[in-house]
N, C-alpha and C positions, 0 to 999 in steps of 0.2 A: 503495499499497498505507500511508504515511503516514497519506492520507485517511480512508483508512477504518481504522485504528490508530484514529483523534481523533478520527472521531463515532462509533466504539463509548466512546472512552471518555467523550467530551462527555453520553454514554445512562447510562452508567454511574454516572458522575456527578451526574448532572443527578434520575434515577432514586433513588440513595442516599438524597440529599435531597431528595426529598419522601416518600422513608420514614419519615424524621426527623422530616418535619414535621406530617407530617399528624397531625391527632388524632382519636380512636374516636368515635362516633357517643352522643348520652347520651339517654335518653328525662326529658322535660320530669320536674320535678318540683313543680313547681307543682299548685294546688289539686288535689293526691291526700291521702283522707281518712288515717289513722292505720296503715289496712293498706297505703299505697300506692298505693291503684288512685284509679280514679273513675266516672265512666258518660258514654258517648260525647257528647259536640254532637250536637245536632240538624245541624251543617253534616256532620263528621266521617263523622255516617249515611247523608250524602247520595250524601260524595263514596267512599260504602265501603269508608274506612281502619276501621273501626268497626263493630260489632255492638251493641254492652250494656258491662256495666262489664269494666273489666279492669287490671289489674298492670304496675305502672311496676317494674322495678329498678332 
């Protein structure tokens, strides 16, 4: 029983610490126009990541 409680406690501690140090993903800010957008690169189009002009917020 002590082992189960210790295991659950460790999972909780690591889970909470992981949430505290994680950072949200941010869209890149480089090479955007005055409106905050840009056209997709040919490489991104080939990979299917985007199809044309789009914005980054």
